C-alpha positions in Angstrom: -0.4 -0.2 0.2 1.0 4.0 -0.7 2.2 5.5 1.9 -0.5 8.4 0.4 -3.2 5.7 0.6 -2.1 4.6 4.3 -2.2 8.2 5.1 -5.9 8.6 4.1 -7.4 5.5 5.5 -5.8 6.7 8.7 -7.3 10.1 8.4 -10.6 8.4 7.7 -10.5 6.4 11.1 -9.7 9.2 13.1 -12.7 11.0 11.1 -14.9 7.8 12.2 -13.5 7.6 16.2 -14.4 11.4 16.1 -17.6 11.3 15.1 -18.4 8.4 17.6 -16.6 10.5 19.8 -18.5 13.3 19.7 -21.7 11.2 19.5 -21.1 10.1 22.8 -19.9 13.4 24.1 -23.7 14.6 22.9 -25.7 11.9 24.3 -23.7 11.6 27.8 -23.7 15.4 28.0 -19.9 15.0 28.2 -18.8 18.6 26.8 -14.7 17.6 27.1 -15.7 14.3 25.2 -17.9 16.0 22.1 -14.4 18.7 21.7 -12.4 16.0 21.8 -14.5 14.0 19.2 -14.9 17.4 17.1 -11.0 17.8 17.5 -10.3 14.3 16.4 -12.9 14.6 13.8 -10.9 17.5 11.9 -7.4 16.3 12.4 -8.9 13.0 10.9 -10.0 15.1 7.7 -6.9 17.0 7.2 -5.0 14.1 7.7 -7.5 12.7 5.2 -6.7 15.4 2.5 -2.8 14.9 3.4 -2.8 12.0 1.8 -4.9 13.2 -1.2 -2.4 15.3 -1.9 0.3 13.3 -1.8 -1.3 10.8 -3.8 -1.9 13.6 -6.7 1.5 14.9 -6.4 2.8 11.0 -6.9 1.0 11.3 -10.0 
């Protein structure tokens, strides 16, 4: 697997984990977990986009 593809997969994984944490935080009314989830979701999106950019540069 190319490094750019791995980066995209890791980013998607973090994005999904963030969505789950954010949902649990909302459900349990735990603001810190909700914020943590949002942050992880955003970081995952950034990581995924870095992977896409790397993939575009490989072409």
